[in-house]
Structure formats: structure tokens, C-alpha cells
C-alpha positions as CSV (number, residue, x, y, z in Angstrom):
1,M,123.6,104.7,102.4
2,V,120.3,106.5,102.8
3,S,120.8,109.6,104.9
4,D,119.3,110.0,108.3
5,N,116.8,112.8,107.3
6,I,114.5,110.3,105.5
7,S,112.3,108.5,108.0
8,F,111.1,105.8,105.6
9,N,112.8,104.5,102.5
10,V,109.9,104.1,100.2
11,L,112.0,102.2,97.7
12,K,112.3,99.3,100.1
13,H,108.5,98.8,100.2
14,V,107.3,95.7,98.3
15,L,104.8,97.6,96.2
16,V,107.2,100.3,95.0
17,P,109.2,99.4,91.8
18,E,113.0,99.7,91.6
19,H,114.3,103.2,90.7
20,H,117.7,103.8,89.1
21,L,119.3,107.1,88.2
22,L,120.9,106.8,84.7
23,S,124.2,108.4,83.9
24,E,124.2,110.8,81.0
25,E,125.8,108.2,78.7
26,E,123.1,105.6,79.6
27,A,120.4,108.2,79.2
28,D,121.6,109.1,75.7
29,A,121.8,105.4,74.7
30,V,118.3,104.8,75.9
31,L,116.9,107.8,74.1
32,K,118.6,106.7,70.9
33,Q,117.3,103.2,71.2
34,L,113.8,104.4,71.8
35,G,114.0,107.1,69.1
36,M,112.8,109.7,71.5
37,T,113.8,113.1,72.9
38,R,113.9,113.9,76.6
39,D,110.7,116.0,76.3
40,Q,108.8,113.0,75.0
41,L,109.4,110.9,78.1
42,P,106.8,110.8,80.9
43,K,107.7,113.0,83.8
44,I,108.5,112.5,87.5
45,R,108.7,115.4,89.9
46,N,111.8,116.0,91.9
47,S,109.5,116.1,95.0
48,D,108.5,112.4,94.4
49,A,109.3,110.2,97.4
50,G,111.4,107.9,95.2
51,I,113.5,110.8,93.8
52,K,114.0,112.1,97.4
53,V,115.5,108.7,98.4
54,L,117.7,108.7,95.3
55,E,118.9,112.2,96.2
56,S,119.9,110.9,99.6
57,I,122.1,108.4,97.8
58,Y,123.5,110.4,94.8
59,G,123.1,114.0,96.0
60,P,120.9,116.6,94.3
61,I,119.3,115.3,91.1
62,A,119.1,118.0,88.4
63,E,116.0,118.7,86.4
64,G,116.4,116.8,83.0
65,R,118.0,113.7,84.4
66,I,116.4,110.3,83.5
67,V,115.3,107.6,86.0
68,K,114.8,104.0,85.0
69,I,111.9,102.3,86.8
70,V,111.7,98.5,86.8
71,R,108.3,97.0,87.7
72,K,107.9,93.3,88.4
73,S,105.2,91.7,86.3
74,E,103.6,88.2,86.4
75,T,103.1,88.1,82.7
76,A,106.2,90.0,81.4
77,Q,108.6,89.2,84.2
78,E,109.6,92.9,84.4
79,F,108.5,96.1,82.7
80,V,111.0,98.9,82.3
81,A,109.9,102.5,82.1
82,Y,111.8,105.8,81.9
83,R,110.9,109.1,83.5
84,L,112.3,112.6,83.1
85,V,112.9,114.5,86.3
86,T,111.1,117.8,86.4
87,K,110.5,120.6,89.0
88,G,107.8,120.1,91.5
């Protein structure tokens, strides 16, 4: 559950896409499938509101972890993006 220190769970808002923290095995598989390195992924700061909510669920999220973001789309049904967690 989300901890009590977060006053608003931004991930429950209708306009915010789903965020999922990938395991290291999942992250390696995704990078292999995309033919990319971690440094080539777009970044998301660990101070982002979505990351803060994920931290309240999973505990501290280390720099270098990968987050899967699933956006709903009228034309493509859903669009999946990946972000590398960085300091900030």
C-alpha cells in the first residue's frame, strides 16, 4: 500500500499513465529487445511524483533502475515507454 507520507497518489489520476518498476531481469530483456543501453533511454528523475509513489510501494529506487510507462492511446490502444531513473 501507499505510505501515509504521500498526501496524493498521482498515479491514480486519470491523466497520469501507469508506472511499473522493472526487475533487473525484465530491464535486461527489454534493453536486449530494443537493442539499447541504459544510457540511451530517456530519463526520469527520482524526484518525479510518480517515482515517489513507486518508492512508497517498493522502497528506495536506485539510480539506474528502469521504469515502464504505459500510456492509453485512442489510435494505438496503448503506448509503452521506458525511462531510466536518475538523480534529481
